[in-house]
Residue frames relative to the residue before (quaternion, step in Angstrom):
aa qw qx qy qz dx dy dz
X 1.0000 0.0000 0.0000 0.0000 0.00 0.00 0.00
X 0.1140 -0.7845 0.6071 0.0550 3.54 -0.94 0.90
X 0.6014 0.5342 -0.4339 0.4058 3.53 -1.20 0.58
X 0.3166 -0.7747 0.5270 0.1480 3.56 -1.11 0.66
X 0.3004 0.7979 -0.4734 0.2211 3.56 1.15 0.60
X 0.7779 0.3610 -0.1527 0.4911 3.58 1.09 -0.70
X 0.5494 -0.5795 0.4901 0.3496 3.53 -1.32 0.43
X 0.6960 -0.4649 0.3325 0.4346 3.58 -1.26 0.21
X 0.6827 0.4750 -0.3021 0.4658 3.61 0.87 -0.85
X 0.6310 0.5138 -0.3348 0.4751 3.61 1.06 -0.66
X 0.6326 0.5166 -0.3275 0.4751 3.59 1.00 -0.81
X 0.6343 0.5331 -0.3322 0.4506 3.57 1.01 -0.80
X 0.6408 0.5170 -0.3268 0.4641 3.62 0.96 -0.81
X 0.6651 0.4865 -0.2984 0.4816 3.57 0.97 -0.85
X 0.6367 0.5295 -0.3271 0.4552 3.59 0.98 -0.82
X 0.6250 0.5277 -0.3389 0.4649 3.61 1.01 -0.77
X 0.6548 0.5033 -0.3093 0.4715 3.60 0.95 -0.87
X 0.6419 0.5213 -0.3216 0.4612 3.60 0.99 -0.81
X 0.6798 0.4869 -0.2980 0.4604 3.60 0.86 -0.93
X 0.6234 0.5277 -0.3404 0.4658 3.61 1.00 -0.77
X 0.6522 0.5139 -0.3114 0.4622 3.58 0.93 -0.91
X 0.6692 0.4978 -0.3010 0.4624 3.58 0.94 -0.86
X 0.6513 0.5018 -0.3179 0.4722 3.59 0.98 -0.79
X 0.6691 0.5198 -0.2840 0.4489 3.55 1.01 -0.87
X 0.8172 0.2924 -0.1081 0.4847 3.59 0.92 -0.90
X 0.2934 -0.7503 0.5180 0.2877 3.59 1.17 -0.59
X 0.5091 0.5644 -0.4498 0.4690 3.55 1.17 0.74
X 0.4622 -0.6576 0.5127 0.3017 3.56 -1.25 0.32
X 0.0879 -0.7761 0.6238 0.0294 3.58 -0.89 0.99
X 0.0018 0.7932 -0.6078 0.0368 3.58 -0.94 0.94
X 0.1646 -0.7537 0.6284 0.0998 3.53 -1.26 0.60
X 0.0579 -0.7263 0.6825 0.0580 3.52 -1.11 0.81
X 0.0188 0.7793 -0.6251 0.0400 3.55 -0.78 1.06
X 0.4922 0.6260 -0.4840 0.3627 3.53 -0.68 1.13
X 0.6896 -0.4577 0.3492 0.4393 3.51 -1.32 -0.04
X 0.1838 -0.7749 0.5994 0.0806 3.53 -1.07 0.85
X 0.3142 -0.7347 0.5709 0.1882 3.52 -1.31 0.27
X 0.8288 0.2231 -0.1604 0.4874 3.56 -1.13 0.66
X 0.7963 -0.2445 0.2260 0.5050 3.51 -1.24 -0.62
X 0.4550 -0.7295 0.4383 0.2622 3.58 -0.63 1.11
X 0.6528 0.5126 -0.3287 0.4507 3.60 0.95 -0.79
X 0.6486 0.5050 -0.3144 0.4748 3.58 0.96 -0.82
X 0.6340 0.5297 -0.3250 0.4603 3.57 0.98 -0.86
X 0.6751 0.4913 -0.2912 0.4670 3.58 0.89 -0.96
X 0.6421 0.5236 -0.3208 0.4589 3.57 0.99 -0.79
X 0.6337 0.5133 -0.3317 0.4743 3.61 1.00 -0.77
X 0.6395 0.5121 -0.3251 0.4723 3.60 0.96 -0.82
X 0.6566 0.5186 -0.3048 0.4550 3.57 0.91 -0.94
X 0.6806 0.4986 -0.2881 0.4529 3.56 0.92 -0.89
X 0.6497 0.5139 -0.3203 0.4595 3.61 1.20 -0.39
X 0.4947 0.6573 -0.4332 0.3680 3.61 1.24 -0.08
X 0.6745 -0.5210 0.3470 0.3915 3.56 -1.23 0.48
X 0.8064 0.0362 0.0130 0.5900 3.60 0.92 -0.91
X 0.1792 -0.8466 0.4904 0.1035 3.58 0.38 1.22
X 0.6465 0.5424 -0.3427 0.4127 3.61 0.95 -0.75
X 0.7360 0.3617 -0.2009 0.5358 3.59 1.20 -0.55
X 0.6210 0.5919 -0.3010 0.4165 3.59 1.26 0.29
X 0.1947 -0.7053 0.6693 0.1290 3.47 -1.38 0.58
X 0.0691 -0.7812 0.6198 0.0278 3.57 -0.85 0.99
X 0.1202 -0.7488 0.6489 0.0616 3.53 -0.93 0.98
X 0.0736 -0.7909 0.6075 0.0087 3.56 -0.69 1.12
X 0.0401 -0.7921 0.6085 -0.0268 3.54 -0.81 1.09
X 0.0531 -0.7491 0.6601 0.0181 3.52 -0.88 1.04
X 0.2303 -0.8242 0.4998 0.1338 3.60 -0.06 1.25
X 0.5946 0.5637 -0.3687 0.4391 3.60 1.15 -0.49
X 0.7503 0.3614 -0.1946 0.5183 3.57 0.89 -0.96
X 0.3357 -0.7638 0.4745 0.2806 3.57 1.36 -0.23
X 0.4480 0.6605 -0.4521 0.3984 3.50 0.88 1.09
X 0.0110 -0.7513 0.6596 0.0207 3.53 -1.11 0.78
X 0.0314 -0.7722 0.6345 -0.0113 3.53 -1.01 0.91
X 0.1158 -0.7570 0.6381 0.0799 3.56 -1.12 0.71
X 0.0747 -0.7781 0.6236 0.0091 3.54 -0.85 1.06
X 0.0898 -0.7996 0.5934 0.0190 3.56 -0.84 1.02
X 0.4631 -0.6802 0.5039 0.2625 3.53 -1.14 0.70
X 0.7282 -0.4592 0.3006 0.4104 3.54 -1.31 0.32
X 0.6820 0.4723 -0.2916 0.4762 3.60 0.89 -0.86
X 0.6179 0.5456 -0.3383 0.4539 3.58 1.07 -0.71
X 0.6659 0.5325 -0.3106 0.4202 3.59 0.88 -0.92
X 0.5633 0.5830 -0.3927 0.4343 3.61 1.17 -0.35
X 0.7727 0.3247 -0.1569 0.5224 3.58 1.15 -0.66
X 0.7603 0.2592 -0.1311 0.5810 3.55 1.26 -0.39
X 0.1884 -0.8225 0.5261 0.1057 3.61 0.08 1.24
X 0.6583 -0.5393 0.3697 0.3730 3.54 -1.23 0.61
X 0.6125 0.5536 -0.3662 0.4294 3.61 1.03 -0.66
X 0.6657 0.4815 -0.3057 0.4812 3.62 0.99 -0.76
X 0.5984 0.5335 -0.3574 0.4791 3.59 1.10 -0.64
X 0.6334 0.5407 -0.3212 0.4509 3.57 0.97 -0.89
X 0.6497 0.5030 -0.3180 0.4730 3.62 0.95 -0.83
X 0.6470 0.5106 -0.3214 0.4662 3.58 0.98 -0.80
X 0.6368 0.5190 -0.3251 0.4685 3.59 1.01 -0.80
X 0.6360 0.5236 -0.3286 0.4619 3.60 0.96 -0.82
X 0.6387 0.5172 -0.3122 0.4766 3.57 1.01 -0.85
X 0.6570 0.5003 -0.3093 0.4715 3.58 0.93 -0.88
X 0.6647 0.5177 -0.3091 0.4412 3.59 0.87 -0.94
X 0.6100 0.5455 -0.3488 0.4568 3.59 1.05 -0.70
X 0.6803 0.4676 -0.2835 0.4880 3.57 0.92 -0.90
X 0.6367 0.5366 -0.3288 0.4457 3.59 0.98 -0.83
X 0.6337 0.5463 -0.3284 0.4383 3.57 1.01 -0.83
X 0.6894 0.4372 -0.2596 0.5160 3.57 1.22 -0.53
X 0.5771 -0.6157 0.3586 0.3991 3.58 1.30 0.12
X 0.5710 0.5953 -0.3767 0.4215 3.60 1.26 0.12
X 0.0831 -0.8387 0.5380 0.0166 3.57 0.28 1.28
X 0.6604 0.5021 -0.3156 0.4607 3.60 0.93 -0.84
X 0.6724 0.4926 -0.2958 0.4666 3.58 0.87 -0.90
X 0.6397 0.5290 -0.3180 0.4581 3.54 1.03 -0.79
X 0.6737 0.4851 -0.2950 0.4730 3.56 0.92 -0.90
X 0.6925 0.4842 -0.3005 0.4425 3.59 0.77 -0.96
X 0.6747 0.4717 -0.3117 0.4745 3.61 0.96 -0.75
X 0.6366 0.5224 -0.3278 0.4630 3.60 1.04 -0.71
X 0.6291 0.5253 -0.3221 0.4738 3.56 1.02 -0.83
X 0.6705 0.5044 -0.2933 0.4582 3.58 0.89 -0.99
X 0.6490 0.5280 -0.3164 0.4471 3.58 0.96 -0.85
X 0.6766 0.4735 -0.2915 0.4828 3.57 0.93 -0.88
X 0.6481 0.5158 -0.3220 0.4585 3.61 0.98 -0.80
X 0.6343 0.5301 -0.3371 0.4505 3.59 0.96 -0.81
X 0.6560 0.5062 -0.3059 0.4688 3.57 0.97 -0.85
X 0.6885 0.4813 -0.2852 0.4614 3.58 0.83 -0.98
X 0.6660 0.5153 -0.3086 0.4424 3.60 0.99 -0.78
X 0.7001 0.4658 -0.2776 0.4646 3.58 1.08 -0.66
X 0.6025 0.5691 -0.3578 0.4302 3.61 1.24 -0.07
């Protein structure tokens, strides 16, 4: 996880969710939380492309200042995690974010995507 938006204990909760998702799916899950520049989708795509194995990776980018969340999935991920299921996870995250629960939103969104990918 990159970004300095969260406290140490909040980062730990998110890291636990990420590791569980990775163990469950054997895919790579990453979170970037922080201020972004320019077009949010392009920014998230650049971050995703910088990962070790983009084709096997899910990147969740959250800019709490701009109130933007983007999820970028690699080609191998999309075989097991369709865009419609990603969209549902984003909606779930946005609902929690609107209530100020960024950690809960991220952890539930990660779990939702992992459950879908693991069952495929």
